[in-house]
MARNU-648765 format. One line per field, with one value per residue: residue number from 1; x, y, z of N, C-alpha, C in turn. Coordinates in Angstrom, 3 decimals. Last residue first. Layout:
// MARNU-648765
k (NUM,...);
nx (X,...);
ny (Y,...);
nz (Z,...);
cax (X,...);
cay (Y,...);
caz (Z,...);
cx (X,...);
cy (Y,...);
cz (Z,...);
// end
This chain:
// MARNU-648765
k (310,309,308,307,306,305,304,303,302,301,300,299,298,297,296,295,294,293,292,291,290,289,288,287,286,285,284,283,282,281,280,279,278,277,276,275,274,273,272,271,270,269,268,267,266,265,264,263,262,261,260,259,258,257,256,255,254,253,252,251,250,249,248,247,246,245,244,243,242,241,240,239,238,237,236,235,234,233,232,231,230,229,228,227,226,225,224,223,222,221,220,219,218,217,216,215,214,213,212,211,210,209,208,207,206,205,204,203,202,201,200,199,198,197,196,195,194,193,192,191,190,189,188,187,186,185,184,183,182,181,180,179,178,177,176,175,174,173,172,171,170,169,168,167,166,165,164,163,162,161,160,159,158,157,156,155,154,153,152,151,150,149,148,147,146,145,144,143,142,141,140,139,138,137,136,135,134,133,132,131,130,129,128,127,126,125,124,123,122,121,120,119,118,117,116,115,114,113,112,111,110,109,108,107,106,105,104,103,102,101,100,99,98,97,96,95,94,93,92,91,90,89,88,87,86,85,84,83,82,81,80,79,78,77,76,75,74,73,72,71,70,69,68,67,66,65,64,63,62,61,60,59,58,57,56,55,54,53,52,51,50,49,48,47,46,45,44,43,42,41,40,39,38,37,36,35,34,33,32,31,30,29,28,27,26,25,24,23,22,21,20,19,18,17,16,15,14,13,12,11,10,9,8,7,6,5,4,3,2,1);
nx (2.850,2.721,3.769,5.595,4.449,6.288,7.867,6.637,7.567,6.484,4.881,4.331,6.943,6.182,4.976,6.664,7.346,4.825,3.679,4.794,4.506,6.902,7.951,10.962,13.510,14.773,16.623,15.038,13.584,15.666,16.387,14.078,14.330,16.522,15.336,13.457,15.167,16.327,14.045,13.485,15.412,14.211,13.122,10.465,7.886,5.126,3.818,2.442,4.410,5.727,3.790,3.699,6.387,6.483,4.687,5.985,8.374,7.389,4.163,2.946,3.646,1.779,-0.516,-2.016,-3.475,-2.971,0.018,2.682,4.263,3.087,4.815,6.394,6.886,6.846,9.232,10.274,7.995,7.768,6.599,6.583,5.744,3.959,0.596,-1.719,-3.970,-3.109,-1.457,-3.414,-4.639,-2.504,-2.282,-4.679,-4.209,-2.195,-3.647,-5.816,-5.802,-5.697,-2.954,-0.861,-0.076,1.680,2.688,3.793,4.972,4.956,6.272,4.485,3.261,0.481,-1.631,-4.191,-3.820,-2.909,-5.196,-7.112,-5.892,-5.733,-8.445,-9.345,-7.600,-8.183,-10.935,-10.878,-9.295,-8.969,-7.116,-6.176,-3.617,-2.399,-1.243,-0.646,0.962,2.629,5.616,7.100,10.251,11.338,9.935,9.443,7.658,5.224,4.550,3.504,1.211,-0.240,-0.648,-2.553,-4.661,-5.123,-6.028,-8.362,-9.841,-10.365,-10.426,-9.997,-12.078,-10.850,-9.423,-7.868,-6.764,-7.431,-6.759,-4.887,-2.830,-1.291,1.676,3.590,7.032,9.414,12.958,15.826,19.271,21.554,23.204,22.965,21.016,18.873,18.465,17.643,15.299,13.795,13.517,11.887,9.626,8.900,7.816,5.389,4.343,4.038,1.983,-0.092,-0.512,0.755,2.910,3.980,4.428,2.198,0.024,-0.159,-0.783,-3.323,-4.677,-4.412,-3.551,-1.303,1.852,5.250,8.675,11.281,13.969,17.144,20.394,22.961,24.660,26.702,26.115,25.147,22.726,21.208,21.108,19.610,17.228,16.453,15.975,13.713,11.927,11.956,13.314,14.748,17.193,18.175,20.225,20.701,24.032,26.667,28.161,28.509,30.640,30.120,27.620,27.545,28.663,27.349,24.768,24.998,25.365,22.869,21.125,20.769,18.185,15.929,14.787,13.653,11.929,12.110,14.776,16.038,14.355,15.476,16.408,16.214,17.060,17.158,15.403,16.785,16.986,17.762,17.957,19.083,19.521,21.850,20.761,19.668,21.999,23.034,21.010,21.439,23.957,23.314,21.675,23.546,25.278,23.562,20.781,17.541,15.902,12.737,10.298,9.698,8.979,10.917,11.391,9.997,10.874,13.815,14.317,12.230,11.742,12.602,10.788,10.524,8.983,7.842,6.932,4.692,1.593,-1.543,-4.772,-6.997);
ny (-85.041,-82.509,-82.459,-79.800,-77.841,-77.553,-74.439,-72.403,-70.686,-67.823,-66.564,-64.056,-62.949,-61.872,-60.529,-58.291,-57.220,-56.907,-54.682,-51.831,-49.729,-50.443,-49.963,-48.166,-47.077,-46.332,-48.490,-50.771,-50.380,-50.474,-53.144,-54.181,-53.019,-54.384,-56.922,-56.328,-55.742,-58.224,-59.569,-58.173,-56.308,-54.914,-54.829,-55.055,-56.614,-58.560,-60.723,-60.331,-60.462,-58.074,-56.274,-56.932,-56.427,-53.681,-52.805,-53.668,-52.273,-49.538,-48.474,-45.198,-43.058,-42.351,-39.597,-36.659,-35.220,-32.008,-30.990,-30.487,-32.720,-35.654,-38.827,-41.999,-45.532,-48.031,-49.382,-47.041,-45.589,-44.589,-43.224,-44.702,-45.197,-45.686,-45.359,-46.427,-46.940,-49.067,-47.674,-46.372,-48.599,-49.576,-47.406,-47.665,-50.007,-49.140,-47.105,-47.092,-46.454,-43.794,-43.285,-43.830,-41.731,-41.729,-40.332,-40.925,-39.174,-38.673,-36.979,-35.820,-36.246,-35.921,-34.396,-35.396,-38.086,-37.887,-36.770,-38.856,-40.915,-39.669,-39.420,-42.108,-43.316,-41.799,-42.296,-45.048,-45.209,-42.054,-39.905,-38.986,-38.889,-36.432,-36.157,-37.497,-35.830,-36.289,-35.120,-34.868,-34.610,-32.327,-29.284,-27.016,-25.078,-26.027,-27.573,-25.599,-24.755,-27.135,-27.711,-25.771,-26.652,-29.204,-28.565,-27.176,-29.207,-30.842,-29.277,-30.916,-31.325,-29.645,-27.734,-29.153,-31.344,-31.799,-34.067,-34.853,-33.007,-32.278,-31.219,-31.866,-31.634,-31.610,-31.459,-30.475,-30.908,-28.297,-26.327,-23.717,-22.781,-24.399,-23.499,-20.832,-21.250,-22.609,-20.634,-18.848,-20.443,-20.929,-18.509,-18.758,-20.880,-19.666,-17.900,-19.676,-20.745,-18.550,-19.384,-20.903,-23.572,-24.796,-23.105,-22.363,-24.832,-25.267,-23.142,-23.588,-26.705,-27.842,-26.906,-27.892,-28.711,-29.704,-31.634,-31.954,-33.122,-32.748,-31.042,-29.564,-27.810,-25.687,-26.729,-26.588,-23.782,-23.143,-24.459,-23.059,-20.568,-21.126,-23.868,-26.425,-29.471,-32.704,-34.275,-37.477,-39.381,-42.091,-43.491,-43.284,-42.740,-43.421,-42.148,-39.442,-39.224,-39.905,-37.817,-35.549,-36.134,-35.758,-32.993,-32.172,-33.140,-32.480,-31.536,-33.057,-33.052,-30.503,-28.511,-25.892,-25.517,-25.908,-25.256,-27.676,-29.669,-33.197,-36.532,-38.462,-40.378,-42.465,-44.915,-47.523,-50.397,-52.825,-53.446,-52.092,-49.545,-49.848,-50.080,-47.480,-46.058,-46.959,-45.863,-43.155,-42.824,-43.274,-41.090,-38.948,-39.915,-38.828,-37.931,-39.227,-38.707,-38.260,-36.898,-37.528,-40.077,-40.253,-38.141,-39.065,-41.719,-42.870,-42.922,-44.399,-45.271,-47.796,-48.484,-51.540,-53.272,-53.565,-51.954,-53.772,-54.335,-57.004);
nz (-27.723,-30.059,-33.337,-34.669,-37.406,-40.347,-41.057,-43.740,-46.590,-48.277,-50.063,-49.061,-46.771,-43.340,-41.244,-40.718,-43.153,-44.268,-42.985,-41.281,-39.478,-36.784,-33.361,-32.422,-32.923,-35.170,-35.386,-35.393,-37.712,-39.635,-39.641,-40.802,-43.316,-44.314,-44.510,-46.465,-48.584,-48.994,-49.977,-52.329,-54.357,-57.488,-59.976,-60.395,-62.383,-61.525,-60.469,-58.189,-56.312,-56.887,-55.875,-53.114,-52.411,-52.873,-50.871,-48.549,-48.664,-48.528,-47.741,-48.233,-45.361,-42.273,-41.741,-40.775,-38.927,-40.399,-41.785,-41.501,-41.638,-43.154,-43.100,-42.183,-42.884,-44.045,-44.298,-46.699,-48.852,-52.310,-55.354,-58.602,-62.009,-64.079,-65.084,-66.240,-64.847,-63.388,-61.637,-60.114,-58.952,-57.417,-55.655,-54.295,-52.924,-51.177,-49.622,-47.963,-45.228,-44.643,-44.986,-46.652,-49.445,-52.558,-55.356,-58.709,-61.580,-65.091,-67.811,-70.638,-73.016,-72.671,-71.177,-71.558,-70.863,-68.312,-67.104,-67.393,-65.971,-63.470,-62.686,-62.690,-60.761,-58.445,-58.115,-57.634,-55.209,-53.438,-51.164,-48.783,-47.503,-47.455,-50.041,-52.685,-55.347,-58.262,-59.584,-62.652,-64.165,-65.634,-66.710,-68.381,-67.830,-68.549,-66.377,-64.665,-66.046,-66.189,-63.470,-62.783,-64.425,-63.421,-60.845,-61.538,-62.690,-60.493,-57.257,-54.337,-51.486,-48.600,-47.266,-45.419,-46.622,-50.066,-52.752,-54.529,-54.239,-52.037,-53.844,-56.415,-57.015,-59.618,-60.292,-61.959,-61.882,-62.303,-63.502,-62.826,-64.602,-63.858,-61.250,-61.729,-63.186,-61.252,-59.324,-60.715,-61.083,-58.446,-57.691,-59.029,-57.592,-55.110,-55.737,-56.242,-53.661,-51.103,-48.359,-46.274,-46.585,-45.152,-44.980,-47.665,-48.765,-47.692,-49.009,-51.812,-53.213,-54.257,-52.819,-53.578,-53.801,-55.862,-55.649,-57.361,-57.942,-57.010,-54.419,-53.233,-51.276,-52.673,-53.611,-51.251,-50.981,-53.248,-52.605,-50.307,-51.444,-52.993,-51.327,-50.364,-51.683,-51.247,-53.204,-54.416,-56.296,-58.179,-58.407,-59.081,-56.768,-53.914,-52.650,-52.857,-51.523,-48.831,-47.335,-48.185,-47.339,-44.564,-44.495,-45.465,-43.451,-40.790,-40.484,-40.516,-38.019,-37.664,-39.296,-38.238,-37.729,-40.164,-43.161,-45.613,-47.656,-46.998,-48.201,-50.192,-52.159,-54.546,-56.863,-56.658,-54.642,-53.884,-51.325,-50.938,-50.647,-48.128,-46.660,-46.879,-45.529,-42.915,-42.442,-42.701,-40.474,-38.450,-38.901,-38.466,-36.311,-35.764,-32.980,-32.237,-33.439,-36.938,-39.176,-41.104,-42.099,-44.575,-46.149,-46.013,-45.926,-47.430,-50.150,-53.250,-55.952,-58.298,-61.328,-62.640,-65.600,-67.084,-66.162,-66.618,-67.012,-66.289);
cax (2.077,3.169,2.659,5.649,4.666,5.075,7.950,6.959,7.078,7.384,5.365,3.224,6.304,6.992,4.374,6.127,8.416,5.688,3.064,5.107,3.298,6.456,7.407,9.545,13.166,13.738,17.073,16.041,12.871,14.918,17.348,14.453,13.201,16.623,16.484,12.993,14.279,17.172,14.736,12.553,15.475,14.620,14.579,10.922,9.288,5.584,4.699,1.674,3.371,6.379,4.162,2.491,5.815,7.317,4.428,4.638,8.421,8.176,5.353,2.856,3.573,2.871,0.319,-1.230,-3.869,-3.496,-1.339,1.796,4.210,3.331,3.681,6.244,7.023,5.613,8.527,10.597,8.851,7.399,7.342,5.920,6.740,4.896,1.725,-0.487,-4.000,-4.140,-0.871,-2.454,-5.417,-3.081,-1.187,-4.467,-5.261,-1.903,-2.428,-6.058,-5.685,-7.003,-3.678,-1.780,-0.017,0.485,3.130,2.725,5.278,4.323,6.480,5.003,4.724,1.019,-0.183,-3.946,-4.385,-2.019,-3.944,-7.354,-6.262,-4.503,-7.588,-9.988,-7.679,-6.818,-10.445,-11.606,-8.843,-9.576,-7.444,-7.584,-4.328,-2.995,-0.514,-1.843,1.008,1.319,4.994,6.148,9.278,11.451,10.309,10.236,9.034,5.821,5.067,4.722,2.272,0.093,0.246,-1.237,-4.140,-4.665,-4.829,-7.277,-9.427,-9.475,-11.012,-9.294,-11.762,-11.587,-10.388,-8.523,-7.416,-6.779,-7.618,-6.097,-3.436,-2.764,0.980,2.397,5.950,8.388,11.673,14.709,18.008,20.871,23.174,23.902,22.337,19.409,18.881,18.847,16.398,14.107,14.269,13.214,10.293,9.390,9.131,6.300,4.584,5.018,3.290,0.392,-0.018,-0.322,2.652,3.546,5.520,3.453,0.472,0.086,0.478,-2.215,-4.645,-3.817,-4.528,-2.327,0.528,4.254,7.315,10.580,12.536,16.279,18.989,22.750,23.531,27.009,26.581,26.381,23.841,21.495,21.753,20.966,17.974,16.746,17.045,14.991,12.069,10.689,13.518,13.548,16.898,17.341,20.029,19.958,22.658,25.737,28.076,27.447,30.593,31.350,27.768,27.033,29.110,28.802,25.077,24.745,26.426,24.094,21.034,22.055,19.296,16.614,15.322,15.004,12.050,10.821,13.829,16.140,14.867,14.463,17.073,15.661,16.848,17.987,15.307,16.558,16.512,18.612,17.274,19.160,18.224,21.918,21.544,18.776,21.134,23.816,21.242,20.183,23.753,24.243,21.120,22.409,25.801,24.112,22.122,18.363,16.719,14.179,10.683,10.182,8.107,10.753,11.979,9.831,9.484,13.245,15.298,12.244,11.702,12.570,11.625,10.288,10.107,7.530,7.976,5.460,2.962,-0.567,-3.636,-6.293);
cay (-86.149,-82.841,-82.764,-81.179,-78.006,-78.126,-75.867,-72.582,-71.958,-68.366,-67.889,-65.014,-63.074,-62.522,-61.788,-59.117,-57.455,-57.976,-56.002,-52.848,-50.340,-49.709,-50.750,-48.506,-47.588,-45.418,-47.100,-50.607,-50.449,-49.236,-52.146,-54.588,-52.639,-52.940,-56.718,-56.759,-54.697,-57.144,-60.052,-58.105,-57.531,-54.833,-54.837,-53.801,-56.421,-57.265,-60.955,-60.185,-61.498,-59.338,-56.265,-56.988,-57.771,-54.576,-52.525,-54.152,-53.734,-50.051,-49.163,-46.618,-43.364,-42.768,-40.704,-37.284,-36.599,-32.819,-31.442,-29.330,-32.014,-34.228,-37.957,-40.718,-44.326,-47.273,-49.502,-48.251,-45.373,-45.451,-43.025,-44.453,-44.681,-46.752,-44.742,-46.392,-45.739,-49.324,-48.578,-45.595,-47.730,-50.412,-47.727,-46.476,-49.998,-50.154,-46.842,-47.320,-47.848,-44.454,-42.767,-44.918,-42.040,-42.001,-40.380,-40.809,-40.073,-38.511,-38.125,-35.551,-36.290,-37.251,-34.122,-33.977,-37.749,-38.490,-36.007,-37.528,-41.125,-39.953,-38.239,-41.100,-43.792,-41.880,-40.933,-44.527,-45.776,-43.372,-40.439,-38.730,-40.144,-36.923,-35.749,-37.636,-36.381,-35.910,-36.042,-34.214,-35.475,-33.708,-30.111,-28.159,-24.834,-25.003,-28.249,-26.331,-23.789,-26.415,-28.541,-25.764,-25.292,-29.052,-29.389,-26.470,-28.076,-31.313,-29.516,-29.961,-31.686,-30.760,-27.280,-27.908,-31.539,-30.969,-33.557,-35.676,-33.196,-32.175,-31.795,-31.067,-32.396,-30.879,-32.143,-30.028,-31.410,-29.150,-27.702,-24.510,-22.133,-24.461,-24.886,-21.112,-20.499,-23.274,-21.848,-18.423,-19.863,-22.033,-18.867,-17.678,-21.041,-20.748,-17.361,-18.827,-21.582,-19.100,-18.720,-19.517,-22.669,-25.491,-23.809,-21.334,-24.197,-26.141,-23.231,-22.413,-25.897,-27.407,-27.526,-26.903,-29.111,-28.558,-31.790,-31.466,-33.237,-32.695,-31.881,-30.366,-29.130,-25.478,-26.518,-27.885,-24.598,-22.598,-24.831,-24.482,-20.706,-20.846,-22.502,-25.704,-28.057,-31.867,-33.500,-36.286,-38.927,-40.843,-43.481,-43.641,-41.731,-43.913,-43.619,-39.979,-38.799,-40.875,-39.190,-35.591,-36.155,-37.091,-33.870,-31.836,-33.645,-33.090,-30.594,-32.857,-34.321,-30.767,-29.976,-26.440,-25.277,-26.950,-24.651,-26.813,-28.451,-31.939,-35.507,-38.655,-39.001,-42.280,-43.543,-46.639,-49.139,-52.427,-53.887,-53.552,-49.839,-49.597,-51.253,-48.618,-45.834,-47.271,-47.309,-43.768,-42.620,-44.180,-42.462,-39.162,-39.400,-39.900,-37.352,-39.390,-37.968,-39.078,-36.753,-36.136,-39.727,-41.263,-38.165,-37.713,-40.838,-43.018,-41.613,-44.534,-44.178,-47.447,-47.819,-50.354,-52.918,-54.770,-51.911,-53.085,-54.003,-55.801);
caz (-27.157,-28.708,-32.439,-34.152,-35.953,-39.764,-40.678,-42.333,-46.054,-47.260,-50.435,-49.158,-48.081,-44.351,-41.705,-39.625,-42.179,-44.774,-42.866,-42.287,-40.060,-37.975,-34.457,-32.287,-31.590,-34.673,-35.397,-34.332,-36.426,-39.398,-39.176,-39.447,-42.476,-44.093,-43.630,-45.147,-48.070,-48.488,-48.772,-51.207,-53.568,-56.094,-59.908,-59.783,-62.018,-62.051,-61.606,-59.424,-56.284,-57.223,-57.288,-53.946,-52.260,-53.682,-52.286,-48.850,-48.759,-49.651,-47.254,-48.556,-46.786,-43.133,-41.295,-41.843,-39.200,-39.289,-42.106,-41.589,-40.360,-43.360,-42.819,-42.854,-42.065,-44.041,-43.035,-45.957,-47.686,-51.194,-54.114,-57.322,-61.069,-63.714,-64.383,-67.029,-65.691,-64.397,-62.612,-60.895,-59.840,-58.474,-56.571,-55.113,-53.952,-52.194,-50.374,-49.388,-45.624,-44.532,-43.827,-46.321,-48.018,-51.761,-53.963,-57.720,-60.468,-63.787,-66.903,-69.294,-73.013,-72.992,-71.148,-71.808,-72.166,-69.298,-67.163,-67.953,-67.371,-64.229,-62.810,-63.543,-62.144,-58.981,-58.312,-58.800,-56.484,-53.598,-52.492,-49.080,-47.725,-46.212,-48.847,-51.846,-53.992,-57.750,-58.641,-61.757,-63.492,-66.099,-65.561,-68.827,-67.372,-69.429,-67.571,-64.308,-65.727,-67.422,-64.279,-62.141,-64.570,-64.805,-61.020,-60.840,-63.531,-61.552,-58.582,-55.197,-52.863,-49.180,-48.277,-45.007,-45.323,-49.054,-51.690,-54.437,-55.563,-51.958,-52.696,-56.138,-56.364,-58.861,-60.308,-61.134,-62.417,-61.340,-64.014,-62.031,-64.573,-65.225,-61.485,-60.934,-63.798,-62.521,-59.006,-60.256,-62.252,-59.259,-57.166,-59.403,-59.024,-55.263,-55.330,-57.339,-54.752,-51.915,-49.635,-46.029,-46.975,-45.417,-43.781,-46.657,-49.138,-47.290,-47.549,-51.170,-52.468,-55.207,-52.745,-53.177,-53.431,-55.291,-55.818,-56.292,-58.295,-58.459,-54.820,-54.410,-50.841,-51.906,-54.551,-51.863,-49.948,-53.094,-53.813,-50.221,-50.451,-53.653,-51.843,-50.283,-51.359,-51.324,-52.002,-54.551,-54.922,-58.219,-57.915,-60.153,-57.819,-54.790,-52.658,-53.444,-52.924,-49.813,-47.093,-48.360,-48.773,-45.107,-43.997,-46.192,-44.831,-41.180,-40.304,-41.791,-38.516,-37.138,-39.436,-38.650,-36.645,-39.134,-41.932,-45.017,-47.209,-47.500,-47.184,-48.998,-51.652,-53.114,-56.704,-57.456,-54.937,-55.291,-51.863,-51.026,-51.844,-49.265,-46.784,-47.373,-46.955,-43.593,-42.315,-43.659,-41.818,-38.593,-38.935,-39.803,-36.595,-36.329,-34.039,-32.082,-32.226,-35.837,-38.009,-40.717,-40.807,-43.538,-45.684,-45.957,-45.294,-45.977,-49.482,-51.790,-55.459,-56.903,-60.677,-61.863,-64.629,-66.782,-66.690,-65.787,-67.863,-65.857);
cx (2.163,2.258,3.207,4.517,4.695,5.313,6.629,7.031,7.567,6.770,6.374,3.716,5.240,6.251,5.263,5.672,7.939,6.851,4.066,4.425,3.540,5.214,7.004,9.111,11.665,13.170,16.027,16.490,13.831,14.218,16.635,15.434,13.450,15.519,16.653,14.115,13.777,16.331,15.594,13.221,14.544,14.637,15.102,12.442,9.514,6.973,5.194,2.524,2.561,5.376,4.799,2.856,4.576,6.797,5.201,4.295,7.043,8.100,6.105,4.208,3.243,2.559,1.207,-0.343,-3.062,-3.871,-1.849,0.370,3.204,3.229,4.081,5.015,6.709,5.673,7.200,9.846,9.042,8.375,6.839,6.927,6.043,5.980,2.643,0.707,-2.700,-4.250,-1.849,-1.791,-4.504,-3.885,-1.691,-3.302,-5.136,-2.956,-2.157,-4.816,-5.887,-6.993,-4.995,-2.669,-1.103,0.826,1.893,3.250,4.182,4.810,5.857,5.139,5.310,2.545,0.588,-2.464,-4.074,-2.529,-2.990,-6.056,-6.449,-4.790,-6.375,-9.079,-8.233,-6.854,-9.063,-11.141,-9.563,-9.245,-8.190,-8.047,-5.810,-3.866,-1.081,-1.392,-0.348,1.145,3.657,5.500,8.398,10.356,10.288,10.805,9.943,7.262,5.711,5.353,3.581,1.244,0.677,-0.237,-2.739,-4.084,-4.263,-5.962,-8.332,-8.980,-9.971,-9.756,-11.044,-11.136,-11.259,-9.645,-8.163,-7.495,-6.811,-7.033,-4.786,-3.438,-0.521,1.613,4.800,7.391,10.692,13.474,16.876,19.559,22.642,23.929,23.376,20.820,19.454,19.364,17.712,15.281,14.691,14.097,11.727,10.109,9.735,7.712,5.527,5.338,4.374,1.754,0.576,0.288,1.419,3.370,5.138,4.614,1.893,0.583,0.845,-0.878,-3.498,-3.648,-3.817,-3.378,-0.424,2.894,6.473,9.136,11.845,14.816,18.126,21.278,23.213,25.889,26.856,26.960,25.168,22.700,22.123,21.755,19.423,17.551,17.438,16.160,13.441,10.718,12.160,13.913,15.630,17.147,19.384,19.608,22.025,24.274,26.990,27.182,29.605,31.272,29.019,27.358,28.717,29.347,26.580,25.135,26.245,25.252,22.293,22.042,20.630,17.845,16.165,15.618,13.458,10.847,12.468,15.200,14.889,15.051,15.997,16.424,16.220,17.736,15.956,16.494,16.080,18.193,18.239,18.283,18.052,20.624,21.684,19.492,20.108,22.933,21.990,20.329,22.496,24.104,22.008,21.776,24.668,24.634,22.543,19.698,17.695,14.900,12.183,10.619,8.579,9.829,11.557,10.289,9.310,11.839,14.826,13.191,11.812,12.665,11.507,11.297,9.696,8.808,7.608,6.548,3.730,0.772,-2.655,-5.049);
cy (-86.127,-83.921,-83.181,-81.386,-79.479,-78.366,-76.329,-74.070,-72.122,-69.634,-68.458,-66.433,-64.157,-62.614,-62.567,-60.488,-58.400,-58.239,-57.109,-54.184,-51.462,-50.394,-49.846,-49.350,-47.752,-45.861,-46.177,-49.149,-50.274,-49.261,-50.850,-53.582,-53.033,-52.455,-55.240,-56.596,-55.052,-55.971,-58.944,-58.556,-57.389,-56.208,-54.851,-53.689,-55.075,-56.980,-59.674,-60.431,-61.506,-60.491,-57.584,-57.098,-57.925,-56.003,-53.497,-53.953,-54.320,-51.565,-49.828,-47.258,-44.842,-43.011,-41.174,-38.376,-37.305,-34.226,-32.343,-29.716,-30.863,-33.489,-36.506,-39.958,-43.080,-46.030,-48.768,-48.254,-46.674,-45.191,-44.018,-44.186,-44.234,-46.307,-45.832,-45.751,-45.536,-48.138,-48.871,-46.431,-46.877,-49.575,-48.589,-46.664,-48.773,-50.166,-47.839,-47.128,-48.129,-45.871,-43.488,-44.556,-43.068,-42.209,-40.521,-41.075,-39.864,-39.585,-37.801,-36.838,-36.148,-37.354,-35.404,-33.651,-36.304,-38.263,-36.581,-36.746,-39.776,-40.264,-38.523,-39.896,-42.707,-42.276,-40.935,-43.121,-45.234,-43.891,-41.760,-39.388,-39.976,-38.157,-36.306,-37.408,-36.367,-36.619,-35.468,-35.294,-34.651,-34.598,-31.580,-28.964,-26.034,-24.691,-27.258,-26.954,-24.494,-25.438,-27.826,-26.544,-25.183,-27.665,-29.192,-27.242,-27.256,-30.165,-29.941,-30.228,-30.551,-31.048,-28.398,-27.493,-30.307,-31.154,-32.806,-35.233,-33.907,-32.284,-31.526,-31.770,-31.450,-31.858,-31.355,-30.891,-31.075,-29.615,-28.689,-25.992,-23.020,-23.901,-25.071,-22.518,-20.782,-22.578,-22.562,-19.630,-19.461,-21.519,-20.020,-17.997,-19.965,-21.013,-18.419,-18.230,-20.752,-19.886,-19.321,-18.708,-21.192,-24.526,-24.333,-21.963,-23.095,-25.512,-24.108,-22.600,-24.757,-26.536,-26.971,-27.574,-27.888,-28.945,-30.632,-31.645,-32.822,-32.737,-31.657,-31.244,-30.063,-26.785,-26.374,-27.782,-25.971,-23.420,-24.360,-24.967,-22.166,-20.997,-22.342,-24.334,-27.356,-30.431,-32.695,-35.616,-37.549,-40.459,-42.104,-43.640,-42.020,-42.927,-44.155,-41.487,-39.350,-40.504,-40.133,-37.000,-36.235,-37.157,-35.285,-32.726,-33.353,-33.616,-31.156,-31.955,-34.125,-32.070,-30.374,-27.965,-25.895,-26.744,-25.695,-26.233,-27.440,-30.767,-34.272,-37.641,-39.015,-40.790,-43.345,-45.176,-48.194,-51.209,-53.472,-54.136,-51.353,-49.885,-51.080,-49.852,-47.020,-47.114,-47.744,-45.290,-43.272,-44.053,-43.462,-40.590,-39.654,-39.319,-38.419,-38.736,-38.055,-38.216,-37.562,-35.914,-38.357,-40.820,-39.128,-37.768,-39.388,-42.035,-41.708,-43.174,-44.146,-46.380,-47.415,-49.795,-51.609,-54.525,-53.161,-52.962,-53.151,-55.593);
cz (-25.625,-28.133,-31.076,-33.157,-35.564,-38.272,-40.054,-42.019,-44.618,-46.679,-49.440,-49.420,-48.109,-45.681,-42.659,-40.121,-41.083,-43.830,-43.187,-42.004,-41.058,-38.548,-35.617,-33.477,-31.371,-33.323,-34.777,-34.243,-35.246,-38.040,-38.823,-38.838,-41.017,-43.166,-43.295,-44.117,-46.673,-47.964,-48.160,-49.914,-52.368,-55.434,-58.486,-59.802,-61.343,-61.513,-62.255,-60.669,-57.569,-57.228,-57.702,-55.429,-53.131,-53.598,-53.169,-50.323,-49.037,-49.772,-48.408,-48.265,-46.986,-44.592,-42.441,-41.266,-40.256,-39.731,-40.990,-41.976,-40.336,-42.030,-42.983,-42.439,-42.884,-43.172,-42.977,-44.620,-46.926,-50.052,-53.075,-56.212,-59.787,-62.740,-63.850,-66.358,-66.464,-65.358,-63.746,-61.969,-60.709,-59.462,-57.717,-56.084,-54.845,-53.291,-51.485,-50.256,-47.102,-45.120,-43.581,-45.127,-47.710,-50.293,-53.082,-56.315,-59.429,-62.819,-65.551,-68.492,-71.613,-72.921,-71.455,-71.924,-72.536,-70.719,-68.207,-68.119,-68.062,-65.681,-63.687,-63.768,-63.060,-60.446,-58.956,-59.141,-57.708,-54.991,-52.396,-50.378,-47.973,-46.433,-47.556,-50.406,-53.313,-56.408,-58.179,-60.893,-62.569,-65.507,-65.986,-67.649,-67.631,-69.047,-68.538,-65.553,-65.406,-67.181,-65.553,-62.985,-63.979,-65.050,-62.425,-60.992,-62.878,-62.412,-59.621,-56.629,-53.595,-50.604,-48.832,-45.964,-44.827,-47.716,-50.647,-53.315,-55.458,-53.323,-52.791,-55.046,-56.055,-58.269,-59.444,-61.379,-61.445,-61.966,-62.972,-62.442,-63.885,-65.271,-62.887,-61.232,-63.066,-63.217,-60.282,-59.962,-61.889,-60.496,-57.960,-58.926,-59.542,-56.723,-55.457,-57.011,-55.879,-53.075,-50.262,-47.308,-46.873,-45.665,-43.950,-45.357,-48.141,-47.629,-47.065,-49.668,-51.751,-54.527,-53.787,-53.288,-53.086,-55.029,-55.103,-56.675,-57.106,-58.867,-56.296,-54.905,-52.019,-51.379,-53.808,-52.803,-50.501,-52.081,-53.728,-51.414,-50.287,-52.678,-52.497,-50.943,-51.320,-50.955,-52.230,-53.201,-54.956,-56.788,-58.115,-59.699,-58.852,-55.933,-53.687,-53.612,-53.586,-51.251,-48.224,-48.157,-49.014,-46.576,-44.531,-45.790,-45.636,-42.619,-40.785,-41.686,-39.775,-37.625,-38.974,-38.742,-36.963,-37.951,-40.818,-43.740,-46.812,-46.911,-47.781,-47.898,-50.270,-52.797,-55.259,-57.367,-55.641,-55.634,-53.323,-51.604,-52.029,-50.585,-47.900,-47.574,-47.563,-45.103,-43.062,-43.622,-42.872,-39.974,-39.144,-39.938,-38.035,-36.780,-34.524,-33.260,-31.985,-34.643,-36.802,-39.505,-40.282,-42.163,-44.512,-45.365,-45.238,-45.299,-47.962,-51.098,-53.933,-56.487,-59.261,-61.243,-63.945,-65.740,-66.276,-66.520,-67.078,-66.713);
// end
């Protein structure tokens, strides 16, 4: 197997991870979690989103959170998700320096998510790109349902390439390809990314997998085999799309890092601190999470030999 020697982990628990939680997580709790993620040496964190609070009430305090973390952590990459131009303007008003515009490769999911067809979102991206250039904001793009749509099924590769051609023409630094409802399989991931990296060799790709059907880690391995070295993950495996039926959590940060470190692949992160952060997360959200490593510990943890009871 031929894998990259180092993998970049982009943490999304504060946005994707919390957006479906029943408990509204306070700014104080989010800041506590952010501080622990920094202790784990994470350098790229999607801290929230500027969407209508009625649609995603968990994100209503994203601007307030940014005001707390931006002065203290100036050197970190802190990203806000935006669904439209209004979101970009709102992010700018809070001083955000980097945004991630998301839309779907499938029309049906995009209509559910942002009430527009894909082509309409691409048109809006042109406007957002002009605004971000003017305001000196770095713009990234996420394409949801790249590996399948829960309403339409398979999304043809040619459609993905057509959408990418338009996005890449706008000089976007990083494009995230998202498996929004966990429909991807490793062979599909490998084949698609080999093809896309061949067609668009200069473009930086990031991958975003959900573990809905238990294939998140294997899909990461397939992406790595295809040469992709950047991945979104969510602490504790929390997350899901509010506009897609059956969508469950993202791949779990500590599980992914444990797998990579076990394979001798560098991340620059502290697994021990991630496990500590994951413990804090369970207390904040007041329920268990899908994290395996938080419960079982690393593979090389040594347990005391039980004393024989006579």
